[in-house]
Structures are given as C-alpha cells and as structure tokens.
N, C-alpha and C positions, 0 to 999 in steps of 0.2 A: 706544372710550370710551363711546359711546352704548349700545352693546349691554350693557355692564356696568351701566349705569343702569337699563335694562329689567330686568335680573336682580334688581337691588336692589328695584325697584318690585314685581316679582312676589313677592319675599320679604315685603315690607310687606303686600301684599294677602292673602297667605296667612296672616300672623299676625292681621290684623284679621278675616278670615273665621273663623278658628279661635276667637279670643276670643269673637266674637259668637255663634257656634253653640253653644259650650260653655255660655254663660250664658243664652241666650234661647230656643233652639229645642229641639224634641223630635221624635222620630219620624223618618220617611223624609226630610224636608227637612233635618234635621240631618246625616244621614249622606251625603246627596247634596252638600251644601255642604262637608263635611269631605273628601269625595273630590276636589271641585274645588280645595280648598285644598292637598291632597296633590299633585295634578297640577301646580299652580303652583310648589310648592317643588322638585319633581323637575326641571321645566323650567328653573327658575332655577339649580339645581345644575349642570345640564348646560351651561348658558351660561357659568357661572363656570368650569367645568372647561375648556371650549374657549378662553375668553379667557386663562386663566392659562397653559395649556400650548401656545398658539399662538406664544408667544414675542414678542420685539420685531419690529415690522414697520417697514421703512424707509418714510419718507414722501417 
C-alpha cells in the first residue's frame, strides 16, 4: 500500500514540475527539469505496474 502512495506522490511531483517549467522557465533548465519530470512519471508507472500485477499477497 505504501509503495502505491509513493507512486502517486511521484506522479504529483511530475505534474507540478511540468506545469512550473512550462509556465516559468526557459532554456536548458526547462529541459533538464522536464527530463526529471519524465523520469518521475516513468518510475511511478513501473511501480504501479508492479503493484497491480503482483496480485494479492497473504498477510
């Protein structure tokens, strides 16, 4: 459960970085932050994929 919260947090961070860079920044800093945002969304997608397809786990 906590791992999925981390994935949702990474998605939120990615959206905030993308909105900020599209509106406020120019040049190399813009593209470097957009790259970080892209990496965050890829990592969160992989986490969601693993959590979804790992199936129910006995506790």
